[in-house]
C-alpha positions as CSV (number, residue, x, y, z in Angstrom):
1,M,12.2,-27.6,33.1
2,G,9.0,-28.9,31.7
3,E,9.8,-32.2,32.5
4,E,10.6,-32.0,36.1
5,L,7.4,-29.8,36.4
6,E,5.4,-32.8,35.1
7,T,7.7,-35.5,37.4
8,L,6.5,-33.1,40.6
9,S,2.7,-33.2,39.4
10,E,3.2,-36.6,38.9
11,W,4.3,-37.0,42.5
12,F,1.5,-34.8,44.5
13,K,-0.3,-36.7,42.3
14,A,0.3,-40.6,43.4
15,N,0.2,-39.0,47.4
16,K,-2.9,-37.3,46.5
17,L,-1.8,-34.3,47.4
18,S,-3.0,-30.3,45.6
19,P,-1.0,-27.6,45.1
20,N,-2.4,-24.6,44.9
21,I,-1.5,-23.4,41.3
22,N,-2.5,-20.2,41.0
23,K,-0.5,-19.7,44.6
24,T,2.3,-21.0,43.4
25,N,5.6,-18.8,42.0
26,S,9.2,-19.0,40.7
27,V,12.1,-17.1,41.0
28,Y,15.5,-17.9,39.1
29,F,18.8,-17.8,41.5
30,T,21.4,-16.5,40.7
31,R,25.2,-15.7,41.6
32,Q,25.2,-12.0,39.6
33,N,22.9,-9.3,39.0
34,I,21.9,-11.1,35.0
35,A,18.6,-10.9,32.8
36,H,17.1,-14.1,33.1
37,Q,15.9,-15.1,29.6
38,R,11.9,-15.3,30.6
39,H,10.5,-19.1,30.0
40,I,7.6,-20.2,30.6
41,L,6.4,-22.2,33.3
42,E,3.5,-24.7,33.2
43,I,2.3,-27.1,35.5
44,K,-1.6,-28.8,34.2
45,D,-1.6,-25.7,31.6
46,V,-1.7,-22.9,34.1
47,S,1.3,-20.4,33.9
48,I,3.2,-20.3,36.9
49,E,4.6,-16.2,38.1
50,K,8.0,-15.8,37.5
51,V,8.0,-12.4,40.0
52,D,11.5,-11.2,41.7
53,A,11.0,-12.5,45.6
54,L,8.9,-14.1,47.8
55,K,8.1,-15.4,51.1
56,F,7.9,-18.9,51.8
57,V,6.2,-19.4,55.4
58,V,7.8,-16.4,57.1
59,I,11.5,-16.4,55.3
60,P,12.3,-13.6,52.7
61,I,13.8,-14.8,49.6
62,D,14.6,-12.9,46.5
63,Q,16.2,-13.4,43.2
64,N,19.9,-12.7,44.6
């Protein structure tokens, strides 16, 4: 997954965009209620917080 985040980071850079990494979260989506391994996601050596639910604009999104 780290390679994809690096690719995404390069895409932002190439398009002169700058994501606010400190406001970035990750959610693991599954069909079943199972425990996930804790993967550490990082962009530019900043860890991305894993959350169980979040709001995208005004749309609530949860891990289920």
